[in-house]
Backbone as CSV, one residue per row, in Angstrom:
resi,resn,N_x,N_y,N_z,CA_x,CA_y,CA_z,C_x,C_y,C_z
1,MET,0.823,-1.207,0.000,0.000,0.000,0.000,0.862,1.263,0.000
2,LYS,1.946,1.281,0.819,2.811,2.459,0.875,3.492,2.694,-0.468
3,GLN,3.936,1.581,-1.130,4.594,1.728,-2.421,3.636,2.272,-3.467
4,LEU,2.357,1.839,-3.426,1.363,2.318,-4.370,1.128,3.806,-4.212
5,ILE,0.991,4.273,-2.962,0.753,5.695,-2.712,1.941,6.526,-3.168
6,LEU,3.181,6.055,-2.904,4.381,6.777,-3.320,4.465,6.873,-4.831
7,LEU,4.136,5.773,-5.548,4.179,5.779,-6.999,3.171,6.746,-7.578
8,LEU,1.957,6.753,-7.022,0.920,7.659,-7.518,1.275,9.109,-7.264
9,ALA,1.836,9.390,-6.077,2.230,10.764,-5.760,3.308,11.245,-6.720
10,THR,4.279,10.382,-7.065,5.332,10.752,-8.004,4.756,11.042,-9.378
11,ALA,3.789,10.213,-9.821,3.175,10.425,-11.128,2.429,11.741,-11.188
12,ILE,1.721,12.085,-10.101,0.964,13.340,-10.063,1.905,14.532,-10.145
13,ILE,3.014,14.479,-9.399,3.980,15.581,-9.423,4.575,15.751,-10.816
14,CYS,4.881,14.631,-11.468,5.474,14.695,-12.805,4.504,15.283,-13.814
15,LEU,3.210,14.869,-13.719,2.210,15.391,-14.644,1.997,16.880,-14.458
16,ASN,1.961,17.326,-13.206,1.731,18.736,-12.935,2.938,19.598,-13.280
17,SER,4.139,18.982,-13.321,5.359,19.739,-13.583,5.662,19.855,-15.071
18,THR,4.964,19.073,-15.906,5.252,19.084,-17.338,4.785,20.396,-17.957
19,ALA,5.652,21.040,-18.694,5.299,22.307,-19.338,5.609,22.219,-20.816
20,GLN,4.787,22.875,-21.640,4.982,22.881,-23.078,5.098,24.316,-23.543
21,ASP,6.131,24.604,-24.344,6.341,25.944,-24.854,5.392,26.202,-26.004
22,VAL,4.580,27.274,-25.860,3.641,27.655,-26.900,3.837,29.119,-27.226
23,PRO,4.296,29.481,-28.440,4.457,30.887,-28.791,3.113,31.573,-28.751
24,GLN,3.076,32.752,-28.136,1.829,33.483,-27.994,1.753,34.717,-28.894
25,LYS,2.826,35.513,-28.952,2.752,36.758,-29.686,4.157,37.224,-30.026
26,LYS,4.330,37.647,-31.243,5.649,38.123,-31.652,5.496,39.397,-32.481
27,ASP,6.375,40.364,-32.251,6.539,41.501,-33.149,7.995,41.881,-33.117
28,GLU,8.384,42.970,-33.808,9.794,43.302,-33.927,10.398,43.766,-32.621
29,ASN,9.599,44.194,-31.661,10.130,44.695,-30.406,9.838,43.792,-29.216
30,LYS,8.890,42.860,-29.368,8.491,42.083,-28.189,8.121,40.665,-28.602
31,ASP,8.673,39.682,-27.899,8.297,38.274,-28.044,7.727,37.788,-26.722
32,THR,6.650,37.001,-26.791,6.027,36.452,-25.591,5.972,34.935,-25.720
33,ILE,6.514,34.266,-24.732,6.515,32.811,-24.716,5.934,32.339,-23.388
34,ARG,5.015,31.372,-23.461,4.422,30.802,-22.261,5.088,29.466,-21.960
35,VAL,5.537,29.300,-20.719,6.119,28.036,-20.268,5.371,27.621,-19.004
36,GLY,4.454,26.663,-19.181,3.641,26.237,-18.037,2.859,27.408,-17.481
37,GLY,3.084,27.756,-16.212,2.382,28.861,-15.565,3.141,30.167,-15.628
38,MET,4.243,30.257,-16.442,5.037,31.482,-16.560,4.897,32.067,-17.949
39,ILE,4.988,33.391,-18.029,5.060,34.090,-19.307,6.375,34.860,-19.349
40,ILE,7.193,34.574,-20.374,8.486,35.241,-20.548,8.334,36.253,-21.673
41,VAL,8.603,37.528,-21.362,8.432,38.617,-22.325,9.785,39.238,-22.627
42,LYS,10.165,39.232,-23.913,11.358,39.930,-24.362,10.945,41.316,-24.829
43,LYS,11.383,42.343,-24.100,10.886,43.698,-24.343,11.575,44.390,-25.513
44,GLY,12.834,44.062,-25.759,13.557,44.752,-26.827,14.551,43.835,-27.482
45,LYS,15.424,44.432,-28.320,16.392,43.641,-29.058,17.619,43.290,-28.235
46,LYS,17.848,44.016,-27.156,19.031,43.767,-26.341,18.900,42.441,-25.593
47,SER,20.015,41.723,-25.520,20.011,40.482,-24.750,19.886,40.797,-23.267
48,GLY,19.096,40.046,-22.591,18.892,40.273,-21.161,17.732,41.187,-20.864
49,ASP,17.168,41.823,-21.916,16.018,42.709,-21.704,14.753,41.853,-21.686
50,VAL,14.603,41.096,-20.591,13.551,40.090,-20.499,12.851,40.221,-19.146
51,SER,11.539,40.044,-19.145,10.779,39.997,-17.891,10.038,38.669,-17.815
52,VAL,9.872,38.174,-16.584,9.187,36.913,-16.354,7.974,37.169,-15.481
53,LYS,6.819,36.678,-15.909,5.570,36.869,-15.175,5.029,35.513,-14.751
54,ILE,4.783,35.348,-13.468,4.271,34.091,-12.934,2.747,34.136,-12.888
55,GLY,2.125,33.047,-13.339,0.665,32.956,-13.205,-0.082,33.259,-14.469
56,GLY,0.622,33.455,-15.597,-0.061,33.663,-16.866,-0.735,35.014,-16.913
57,ASP,-1.818,35.115,-17.656,-2.564,36.366,-17.809,-3.444,36.586,-16.589
58,ASN,-2.839,37.230,-15.565,-3.545,37.505,-14.303,-4.054,36.215,-13.651
59,GLY,-3.306,35.109,-13.886,-3.670,33.843,-13.264,-4.866,33.161,-13.901
60,LYS,-5.380,33.723,-15.039,-6.567,33.170,-15.668,-6.183,32.267,-16.825
61,ARG,-6.926,31.205,-16.993,-6.731,30.296,-18.091,-8.034,30.167,-18.863
62,LYS,-7.899,29.760,-20.107,-9.089,29.546,-20.908,-9.884,28.394,-20.319
63,ARG,-11.136,28.618,-20.058,-11.965,27.611,-19.441,-12.441,26.591,-20.464
64,LYS,-12.425,25.324,-20.053,-12.908,24.244,-20.897,-14.227,23.735,-20.348
65,ASN,-15.128,23.357,-21.270,-16.417,22.838,-20.831,-16.295,21.445,-20.217
66,ILE,-15.288,20.694,-20.639,-14.999,19.392,-20.034,-13.531,19.365,-19.646
67,SER,-13.249,19.133,-18.375,-11.870,19.033,-17.906,-11.700,17.722,-17.152
68,THR,-10.492,17.179,-17.207,-10.199,15.874,-16.609,-9.051,15.980,-15.627
69,ASN,-9.209,15.364,-14.478,-8.155,15.289,-13.466,-7.791,13.814,-13.287
70,TRP,-6.512,13.469,-13.528,-6.061,12.086,-13.466,-5.409,11.773,-12.118
71,TRP,-5.584,10.529,-11.687,-4.883,9.963,-10.538,-5.018,10.827,-9.272
72,ILE,-6.236,10.889,-8.782,-6.549,11.582,-7.535,-6.437,10.573,-6.391
73,VAL,-5.886,11.013,-5.269,-5.698,10.130,-4.118,-6.404,10.709,-2.898
74,ASP,-7.149,9.864,-2.188,-7.781,10.221,-0.913,-7.080,9.477,0.214
75,LEU,-6.826,10.189,1.306,-6.277,9.565,2.512,-7.170,9.961,3.681
76,GLY,-7.744,8.962,4.355,-8.655,9.291,5.442,-8.879,8.126,6.385
77,PHE,-9.963,8.213,7.129,-10.301,7.221,8.151,-11.592,6.501,7.773
78,ALA,-11.619,5.201,8.077,-12.800,4.374,7.840,-13.432,4.003,9.175
79,ASN,-14.743,4.035,9.215,-15.457,3.658,10.426,-16.875,3.248,10.037
80,TYR,-17.702,2.924,11.028,-19.086,2.595,10.735,-19.958,2.875,11.943
81,SER,-21.246,2.988,11.658,-22.260,3.160,12.688,-22.927,1.804,12.907
82,ASP,-22.776,1.273,14.113,-23.300,-0.059,14.424,-24.634,0.074,15.159
83,LYS,-25.725,-0.234,14.456,-27.070,-0.170,15.028,-27.679,-1.563,15.206
84,THR,-26.843,-2.573,15.275,-27.314,-3.954,15.392,-27.977,-4.193,16.753
85,ASN,-29.102,-4.859,16.733,-29.756,-5.301,17.967,-29.248,-6.723,18.256
86,TYR,-28.149,-6.821,18.997,-27.522,-8.124,19.211,-28.387,-9.059,20.061
87,ALA,-29.245,-8.498,20.888,-30.096,-9.340,21.730,-31.083,-10.143,20.889
88,ASN,-31.480,-9.563,19.743,-32.442,-10.236,18.883,-31.842,-10.644,17.542
89,ALA,-30.518,-10.625,17.458,-29.891,-10.951,16.182,-30.265,-12.366,15.749
90,GLY,-30.129,-13.335,16.663,-30.584,-14.695,16.407,-30.099,-15.273,15.097
91,SER,-28.883,-14.961,14.708,-28.411,-15.376,13.399,-27.159,-16.222,13.506
92,TYR,-26.984,-17.090,12.510,-25.780,-17.906,12.438,-24.527,-17.053,12.313
93,LEU,-24.635,-15.822,11.790,-23.442,-15.023,11.534,-22.750,-14.613,12.827
94,VAL,-23.503,-14.202,13.842,-22.900,-13.734,15.087,-23.303,-14.570,16.301
95,ASN,-24.275,-15.452,16.141,-24.695,-16.325,17.245,-24.597,-17.778,16.806
96,ARG,-23.401,-18.193,16.528,-23.135,-19.558,16.069,-23.388,-20.540,17.214
97,PRO,-24.201,-21.581,16.998,-24.419,-22.594,18.054,-23.102,-23.191,18.528
98,GLY,-22.920,-23.228,19.851,-21.690,-23.766,20.420,-20.632,-22.712,20.688
99,TYR,-20.890,-21.444,20.277,-19.953,-20.344,20.515,-20.656,-19.258,21.327
100,PRO,-19.911,-18.501,22.144,-20.527,-17.400,22.880,-21.122,-16.366,21.921
101,ALA,-22.280,-15.854,22.280,-22.916,-14.825,21.449,-22.081,-13.545,21.470
102,LEU,-22.009,-12.883,20.331,-21.239,-11.642,20.216,-22.123,-10.447,20.558
103,ASP,-21.467,-9.334,20.899,-22.197,-8.100,21.158,-21.449,-6.933,20.520
104,LYS,-21.928,-5.725,20.739,-21.374,-4.532,20.090,-19.906,-4.313,20.431
105,ASN,-19.488,-4.682,21.639,-18.088,-4.489,22.033,-17.125,-5.293,21.169
106,ASP,-17.580,-6.417,20.631,-16.723,-7.248,19.793,-16.394,-6.572,18.460
107,PHE,-17.210,-5.614,18.050,-17.032,-4.991,16.738,-16.514,-3.552,16.827
108,LYS,-16.067,-3.141,18.017,-15.496,-1.808,18.148,-14.160,-1.721,17.415
109,LEU,-13.894,-0.538,16.846,-12.703,-0.343,16.017,-11.657,0.517,16.713
110,LYS,-10.418,0.347,16.318,-9.350,1.290,16.641,-9.437,2.410,15.615
111,ALA,-10.090,3.510,16.019,-10.428,4.553,15.057,-9.207,5.132,14.354
112,GLY,-8.117,5.344,15.092,-6.932,5.944,14.495,-6.196,5.036,13.542
113,LYS,-6.481,3.724,13.587,-5.788,2.771,12.717,-6.700,2.150,11.661
114,SER,-7.952,2.575,11.643,-8.875,2.130,10.597,-8.849,3.172,9.486
115,VAL,-8.278,2.803,8.354,-7.977,3.793,7.317,-8.756,3.522,6.037
116,ASN,-8.929,4.596,5.297,-9.551,4.551,3.975,-8.606,5.211,2.977
117,VAL,-8.290,4.500,1.901,-7.488,5.052,0.810,-8.272,4.849,-0.484
118,ASN,-8.524,5.936,-1.192,-9.189,5.857,-2.484,-8.227,6.318,-3.569
119,VAL,-8.212,5.605,-4.669,-7.390,5.988,-5.822,-8.331,6.120,-7.018
120,TRP,-8.522,7.370,-7.463,-9.408,7.637,-8.596,-8.566,7.727,-9.859
121,VAL,-8.810,6.824,-10.793,-8.071,6.839,-12.059,-8.299,8.163,-12.773
122,PHE,-9.525,8.629,-12.753,-9.828,9.942,-13.317,-11.103,10.478,-12.686
123,MET,-11.232,11.802,-12.743,-12.495,12.480,-12.497,-12.663,13.540,-13.582
124,GLN,-13.878,13.644,-14.101,-14.184,14.651,-15.111,-15.224,15.628,-14.580
125,ARG,-15.135,16.850,-15.114,-16.045,17.904,-14.699,-16.655,18.526,-15.947
126,LEU,-17.977,18.466,-16.049,-18.716,18.991,-17.195,-19.417,20.283,-16.804
127,ASN,-19.099,21.362,-17.511,-19.687,22.667,-17.213,-21.187,22.657,-17.495
128,LEU,-21.968,23.089,-16.510,-23.412,23.194,-16.667,-23.890,24.644,-16.677
129,ILE,-23.389,25.451,-15.735,-23.833,26.852,-15.635,-22.619,27.738,-15.411
130,GLN,-22.126,28.381,-16.480,-21.098,29.428,-16.421,-19.889,29.042,-15.555
131,HIS,-19.511,27.804,-15.580,-18.346,27.283,-14.862,-18.441,27.442,-13.336
132,HIS,-19.652,27.691,-12.853,-19.897,27.712,-11.410,-20.630,26.453,-10.945
133,VAL,-21.301,25.786,-11.864,-22.002,24.534,-11.562,-21.565,23.496,-12.585
134,HIS,-21.133,22.333,-12.085,-20.639,21.270,-12.953,-21.273,19.940,-12.581
135,LEU,-21.261,19.023,-13.536,-21.512,17.613,-13.262,-20.151,16.944,-13.145
136,LYS,-19.919,16.282,-12.027,-18.609,15.694,-11.750,-18.768,14.183,-11.572
137,TYR,-17.923,13.411,-12.242,-18.024,11.956,-12.188,-16.631,11.351,-12.381
138,GLY,-16.486,10.071,-12.030,-15.167,9.453,-12.134,-15.221,7.953,-11.975
139,LEU,-14.032,7.360,-11.847,-13.890,5.913,-11.682,-12.640,5.643,-10.862
140,GLY,-12.757,4.738,-9.883,-11.585,4.418,-9.070,-11.831,3.237,-8.164
141,VAL,-10.912,3.048,-7.225,-11.034,1.965,-6.246,-11.059,2.559,-4.845
142,GLU,-11.865,1.953,-3.999,-12.044,2.386,-2.612,-11.531,1.273,-1.702
143,LEU,-10.508,1.573,-0.903,-9.854,0.567,-0.063,-10.117,0.886,1.405
144,ASN,-10.792,-0.008,2.112,-11.170,0.206,3.512,-10.540,-0.857,4.397
145,ASN,-9.926,-0.410,5.495,-9.329,-1.322,6.469,-9.912,-1.025,7.846
146,TYR,-10.646,-1.994,8.399,-11.292,-1.843,9.703,-10.483,-2.628,10.736
147,ARG,-9.831,-1.902,11.652,-8.991,-2.531,12.678,-9.790,-2.747,13.955
148,TYR,-9.941,-4.010,14.354,-10.739,-4.351,15.520,-9.918,-4.251,16.807
149,LYS,-10.599,-3.877,17.889,-9.985,-3.907,19.215,-10.009,-5.316,19.796
150,SER,-10.995,-6.085,19.432,-11.197,-7.412,20.026,-10.584,-8.504,19.158
151,ALA,-10.752,-9.749,19.612,-10.168,-10.904,18.919,-11.232,-11.679,18.152
152,ILE,-12.124,-10.977,17.457,-13.103,-11.700,16.648,-12.408,-12.315,15.438
153,ASN,-12.997,-13.372,14.944,-12.414,-14.110,13.825,-13.521,-14.469,12.841
154,TYR,-13.141,-14.571,11.559,-14.093,-14.895,10.505,-13.854,-16.328,10.030
155,ASN,-14.921,-17.081,9.909,-14.848,-18.447,9.418,-15.826,-18.583,8.253
156,GLU,-15.321,-19.060,7.125,-16.163,-19.123,5.932,-16.934,-20.420,5.803
157,ASP,-16.489,-21.483,6.467,-17.034,-22.814,6.197,-17.730,-23.424,7.409
158,GLY,-18.635,-22.671,8.020,-19.340,-23.215,9.177,-20.630,-23.897,8.765
159,LEU,-20.852,-25.125,9.210,-22.074,-25.852,8.898,-23.126,-25.490,9.943
160,VAL,-24.132,-24.724,9.534,-25.136,-24.239,10.487,-26.528,-24.411,9.885
161,PRO,-27.559,-24.532,10.726,-28.913,-24.742,10.205,-29.581,-23.432,9.786
162,TYR,-30.181,-23.437,8.606,-31.061,-22.332,8.234,-32.445,-22.542,8.857
163,THR,-32.933,-23.769,8.800,-34.215,-24.116,9.423,-34.007,-25.415,10.193
164,ALA,-35.053,-25.923,10.768,-34.939,-27.158,11.558,-34.603,-28.360,10.680
165,ASN,-34.889,-28.256,9.370,-34.735,-29.427,8.507,-33.612,-29.301,7.474
166,THR,-32.973,-28.167,7.374,-31.948,-27.991,6.352,-30.681,-27.449,6.976
167,GLN,-29.571,-27.789,6.363,-28.273,-27.283,6.783,-27.478,-26.837,5.562
168,THR,-26.590,-25.903,5.758,-25.769,-25.428,4.653,-24.481,-24.827,5.190
169,ASN,-23.474,-24.755,4.353,-22.249,-24.072,4.724,-22.457,-22.571,4.628
170,ALA,-22.093,-21.841,5.646,-22.269,-20.395,5.653,-21.205,-19.758,6.545
171,PRO,-20.781,-18.543,6.244,-19.776,-17.885,7.084,-20.341,-17.506,8.439
172,PHE,-19.462,-17.445,9.437,-19.875,-16.947,10.742,-18.686,-16.255,11.411
173,ILE,-18.990,-15.462,12.438,-17.980,-14.697,13.172,-18.003,-15.169,14.616
174,PHE,-16.818,-15.367,15.188,-16.764,-15.853,16.564,-15.637,-15.150,17.324
175,ARG,-15.691,-15.215,18.633,-14.677,-14.636,19.506,-13.567,-15.668,19.703
176,ASP,-12.365,-15.336,19.253,-11.256,-16.286,19.299,-10.690,-16.405,20.712
177,SER,-9.893,-17.470,20.928,-9.330,-17.738,22.249,-7.973,-17.081,22.460
178,ILE,-7.406,-16.463,21.431,-6.104,-15.799,21.554,-6.271,-14.311,21.282
179,SER,-5.213,-13.549,21.582,-5.240,-12.115,21.316,-4.383,-11.815,20.085
180,PHE,-4.756,-10.764,19.360,-4.047,-10.389,18.135,-3.414,-9.010,18.312
181,SER,-2.191,-8.867,17.820,-1.586,-7.535,17.783,-2.138,-6.737,16.604
182,LYS,-2.627,-7.429,15.589,-3.314,-6.789,14.468,-4.452,-7.697,14.036
183,ASN,-5.639,-7.107,13.906,-6.807,-7.862,13.475,-7.695,-6.925,12.676
184,LYS,-7.732,-7.097,11.368,-8.487,-6.160,10.545,-9.285,-6.885,9.471
185,LEU,-10.362,-6.246,9.088,-11.157,-6.665,7.941,-10.930,-5.657,6.833
186,ALA,-10.551,-6.135,5.646,-10.352,-5.263,4.488,-11.482,-5.484,3.496
187,ALA,-12.061,-4.394,3.010,-13.133,-4.456,2.019,-12.822,-3.443,0.918
188,ASP,-12.643,-3.932,-0.307,-12.218,-3.088,-1.427,-13.289,-3.084,-2.513
189,TYR,-13.526,-1.902,-3.075,-14.594,-1.721,-4.051,-14.088,-1.002,-5.303
190,VAL,-14.645,-1.367,-6.442,-14.557,-0.526,-7.641,-15.741,0.422,-7.579
191,THR,-15.467,1.729,-7.646,-16.504,2.717,-7.331,-16.625,3.780,-8.419
192,VAL,-17.863,4.175,-8.681,-18.164,5.252,-9.629,-18.947,6.333,-8.892
193,PRO,-18.360,7.515,-8.656,-19.099,8.620,-8.033,-19.699,9.559,-9.087
194,VAL,-20.865,10.120,-8.771,-21.509,11.130,-9.614,-21.983,12.238,-8.683
195,MET,-21.544,13.486,-8.966,-21.853,14.605,-8.062,-22.196,15.866,-8.838
196,LEU,-22.924,16.746,-8.173,-23.078,18.126,-8.639,-22.030,18.967,-7.915
197,ASN,-21.277,19.731,-8.676,-20.177,20.526,-8.136,-20.500,22.009,-8.255
198,PHE,-20.365,22.718,-7.133,-20.598,24.160,-7.086,-19.292,24.833,-6.686
199,VAL,-18.884,25.878,-7.410,-17.603,26.507,-7.134,-17.691,28.015,-7.353
200,THR,-17.054,28.761,-6.457,-16.910,30.203,-6.637,-15.507,30.474,-7.176
201,ASN,-15.297,31.630,-7.783,-13.982,32.023,-8.297,-13.300,30.891,-9.069
202,PRO,-13.870,30.470,-10.191,-13.290,29.331,-10.911,-11.866,29.569,-11.402
203,ASP,-11.432,30.831,-11.510,-10.081,31.137,-11.986,-9.067,31.299,-10.859
204,ASP,-9.518,31.243,-9.620,-8.629,31.498,-8.492,-8.744,30.356,-7.488
205,ARG,-7.894,29.369,-7.633,-7.977,28.181,-6.786,-7.664,28.489,-5.332
206,LYS,-6.782,29.459,-5.081,-6.363,29.749,-3.716,-7.459,30.398,-2.890
207,ASN,-8.380,31.093,-3.554,-9.378,31.874,-2.812,-10.806,31.452,-3.118
208,ARG,-10.981,30.261,-3.612,-12.337,29.864,-3.961,-12.903,28.859,-2.954
209,PHE,-14.220,28.730,-3.010,-14.947,27.770,-2.182,-15.661,26.804,-3.114
210,GLY,-15.557,25.518,-2.826,-16.206,24.516,-3.656,-16.960,23.499,-2.822
211,LEU,-18.063,23.019,-3.366,-18.873,22.014,-2.697,-19.419,21.043,-3.739
212,SER,-19.278,19.757,-3.480,-19.831,18.730,-4.360,-20.655,17.765,-3.521
213,VAL,-21.820,17.385,-4.025,-22.681,16.417,-3.345,-23.243,15.453,-4.377
214,GLY,-23.409,14.187,-3.976,-23.956,13.214,-4.907,-23.976,11.822,-4.312
215,ILE,-23.864,10.837,-5.173,-23.889,9.437,-4.756,-22.761,8.687,-5.447
216,SER,-22.432,7.518,-4.897,-21.470,6.634,-5.542,-21.994,5.213,-5.498
217,ALA,-21.651,4.440,-6.517,-22.015,3.026,-6.575,-20.735,2.208,-6.632
218,GLY,-20.612,1.222,-5.724,-19.406,0.417,-5.665,-19.702,-1.071,-5.737
219,TYR,-18.731,-1.815,-6.265,-18.835,-3.274,-6.327,-17.680,-3.881,-5.550
220,LEU,-17.986,-4.746,-4.596,-16.981,-5.390,-3.753,-16.217,-6.441,-4.561
221,TYR,-14.907,-6.221,-4.760,-14.112,-7.185,-5.516,-13.119,-7.948,-4.635
222,SER,-12.934,-7.511,-3.377,-12.005,-8.213,-2.493,-12.414,-8.006,-1.039
223,GLN,-12.375,-9.091,-0.257,-12.614,-9.026,1.187,-11.699,-10.043,1.861
224,ARG,-11.068,-9.633,2.953,-10.110,-10.519,3.612,-9.959,-10.116,5.079
225,ASN,-9.598,-11.101,5.880,-9.352,-10.904,7.304,-7.857,-11.143,7.553
226,LYS,-7.147,-10.096,7.968,-5.704,-10.193,8.203,-5.438,-10.111,9.699
227,GLN,-4.630,-11.056,10.207,-4.362,-11.142,11.647,-2.874,-11.374,11.897
228,VAL,-2.408,-10.835,13.034,-1.039,-11.067,13.485,-1.096,-11.430,14.959
229,SER,-0.479,-12.555,15.316,-0.448,-13.008,16.716,0.833,-13.779,16.964
230,ASN,1.198,-13.915,18.224,2.386,-14.700,18.582,2.165,-16.181,18.301
231,GLU,0.953,-16.646,18.531,0.667,-18.070,18.384,0.631,-18.522,16.922
232,ARG,0.091,-17.680,16.026,-0.117,-18.120,14.639,0.682,-17.326,13.616
233,GLY,1.372,-16.298,14.085,2.123,-15.476,13.147,1.198,-14.601,12.317
234,LYS,1.572,-14.386,11.025,0.768,-13.556,10.132,-0.152,-14.439,9.306
235,LEU,-1.434,-14.101,9.315,-2.427,-14.833,8.536,-3.245,-13.846,7.707
236,LYS,-3.503,-14.212,6.460,-4.381,-13.417,5.609,-5.375,-14.372,4.969
237,ASN,-6.610,-14.299,5.426,-7.647,-15.215,4.961,-8.606,-14.486,4.033
238,ARG,-8.745,-15.013,2.834,-9.687,-14.452,1.869,-10.903,-15.368,1.779
239,GLY,-12.074,-14.764,1.719,-13.267,-15.591,1.630,-14.518,-14.750,1.551
240,ASP,-15.641,-15.420,1.593,-16.947,-14.764,1.582,-17.402,-14.588,3.021
241,TYR,-17.402,-13.354,3.497,-17.739,-13.074,4.891,-19.108,-12.407,5.022
242,ASP,-19.991,-12.706,4.081,-21.371,-12.228,4.125,-21.473,-10.712,3.940
243,LEU,-20.476,-10.109,3.291,-20.553,-8.693,2.984,-21.387,-8.465,1.723
244,GLU,-22.108,-7.365,1.713,-22.883,-6.993,0.532,-21.947,-6.750,-0.655
245,ARG,-22.324,-7.278,-1.814,-21.513,-7.092,-3.019,-21.594,-5.665,-3.546
246,PHE,-22.753,-5.043,-3.432,-22.944,-3.696,-3.967,-23.066,-2.696,-2.817
247,LYS,-22.470,-1.551,-3.012,-22.469,-0.518,-1.982,-22.910,0.810,-2.609
248,LEU,-23.962,1.380,-2.061,-24.448,2.687,-2.494,-24.212,3.684,-1.368
249,SER,-23.577,4.816,-1.681,-23.200,5.781,-0.641,-23.572,7.194,-1.060
250,TYR,-23.860,8.015,-0.054,-23.916,9.461,-0.264,-22.488,9.991,-0.156
251,VAL,-22.085,10.850,-1.090,-20.713,11.354,-1.096,-20.725,12.876,-1.175
252,ALA,-19.670,13.471,-0.637,-19.532,14.931,-0.668,-18.060,15.296,-0.593
253,GLU,-17.731,16.470,-1.115,-16.390,17.015,-0.967,-16.496,18.514,-0.746
254,LEU,-15.577,19.040,0.032,-15.576,20.452,0.394,-14.210,21.034,0.085
255,GLY,-14.180,22.067,-0.746,-12.924,22.711,-1.105,-12.823,24.085,-0.466
256,LEU,-11.783,24.297,0.341,-11.506,25.584,0.971,-10.146,26.051,0.465
257,GLY,-10.157,26.838,-0.626,-8.903,27.188,-1.263,-8.259,25.931,-1.817
258,PRO,-6.974,25.721,-1.562,-6.292,24.526,-2.078,-6.550,23.269,-1.263
259,VAL,-7.222,23.397,-0.112,-7.477,22.248,0.756,-8.827,21.629,0.404
260,MET,-8.840,20.311,0.205,-10.078,19.627,-0.144,-10.325,18.466,0.816
261,LEU,-11.538,18.407,1.353,-11.980,17.343,2.241,-13.036,16.500,1.531
262,TYR,-13.153,15.234,1.918,-14.176,14.374,1.335,-14.850,13.563,2.426
263,GLY,-16.019,13.054,2.120,-16.734,12.193,3.045,-17.722,11.317,2.295
264,SER,-18.034,10.155,2.879,-19.038,9.265,2.296,-19.769,8.538,3.419
265,TYR,-21.019,8.191,3.145,-21.836,7.463,4.129,-22.793,6.551,3.385
266,SER,-22.817,5.286,3.786,-23.727,4.322,3.170,-24.938,4.124,4.073
267,PRO,-26.151,4.353,3.578,-27.352,4.182,4.405,-27.750,2.721,4.573
268,LYS,-27.023,1.811,3.933,-27.341,0.389,4.018,-26.196,-0.362,4.679
269,SER,-26.505,-1.413,5.418,-25.489,-2.189,6.112,-24.508,-2.822,5.125
270,MET,-23.249,-2.921,5.520,-22.234,-3.537,4.686,-22.330,-5.068,4.709
271,TYR,-23.149,-5.631,5.625,-23.378,-7.072,5.691,-24.741,-7.407,5.090
272,GLU,-24.831,-8.590,4.511,-26.089,-9.012,3.901,-27.162,-9.305,4.936
273,ARG,-26.763,-9.937,6.054,-27.744,-10.344,7.069,-27.223,-10.027,8.469
274,SER,-28.138,-9.980,9.392,-27.845,-9.953,10.835,-27.310,-8.619,11.332
275,LEU,-26.146,-8.186,10.836,-25.506,-6.980,11.353,-25.995,-5.729,10.625
276,ASP,-26.350,-4.728,11.410,-26.756,-3.435,10.858,-25.579,-2.467,11.039
277,VAL,-24.612,-2.546,10.142,-23.355,-1.794,10.236,-23.231,-0.923,8.992
278,LYS,-23.328,0.405,9.181,-23.343,1.334,8.049,-22.015,2.092,7.997
279,PRO,-21.209,1.864,6.957,-19.858,2.440,6.901,-19.850,3.901,6.461
280,PHE,-18.829,4.637,6.954,-18.598,6.006,6.494,-17.098,6.283,6.497
281,ASN,-16.687,7.228,5.650,-15.281,7.618,5.508,-15.162,9.134,5.509
282,VAL,-14.063,9.655,6.059,-13.746,11.081,6.003,-12.233,11.218,5.840
283,GLY,-11.813,12.312,5.162,-10.382,12.512,5.008,-10.051,13.642,4.049
284,PHE,-8.802,13.642,3.559,-8.294,14.671,2.667,-8.203,14.124,1.249
285,ARG,-8.540,14.972,0.297,-8.465,14.619,-1.126,-7.374,15.450,-1.784
286,PHE,-6.454,14.763,-2.468,-5.348,15.428,-3.144,-5.680,15.509,-4.639
287,SER,-6.230,16.683,-5.013,-6.749,16.876,-6.355,-6.295,18.225,-6.897
288,TYR,-6.164,18.329,-8.218,-5.790,19.601,-8.847,-6.918,20.613,-8.774
289,TRP,-8.181,20.134,-8.799,-9.321,21.052,-8.786,-9.481,21.669,-7.397
């Protein structure tokens, strides 16, 4: 994960640093050349009679109706709202016959170590109203790591009864007999966000205010339980842990000058049955917009 973030950050810096020389205006007394965000003006025929202007034409650029931002990275915290009624859960997932029943304390997280990293391959912005209102959409991956305080464990192959007359293999969660120095559930999604974007001062990134609100749709492509203990060492178990395959979330981002914050909240539980656990994320977004 650290290597991926470092590689993406390097790519973003390289893309933003690339400049192309485009001749703008020439006459017998003055030449103007634009290099990235600088304008170099040769005032006369004498060598050295040159001025350099930072920020282009008063910091303004020609506005495009469709603009694209590549390789955006989010760094934040992952958590959830647990509204499960454990007293009436009565389910194989958390009340496995022969195991102690679980409660809310078993699912508490280490908030500072439960992280969310999103990598957006691209985001596009379509001008709707005078470059102050846009339709914003993109594609990327959402990586969530939930670090547990307790020693709960996930088992994919538990034989449990659905009814009095039928049995089937189904995942269940139980309280383990050992302690873990690291115990986390990872849930990764391919996600498509769609938002309405509102922005003031579209030509002045340092002094503008931006707000985006909308929804995102995600598909769960990976889920795993990673544990570290003295007794068993490092274990990474991949399987079906009864997580919902599709995730629908409300999403928002807030831009205060060059600083951008993001947040998401899913109104539906991340588990298919039994647990009423609604995930949310907050953090910083590293974007050119």
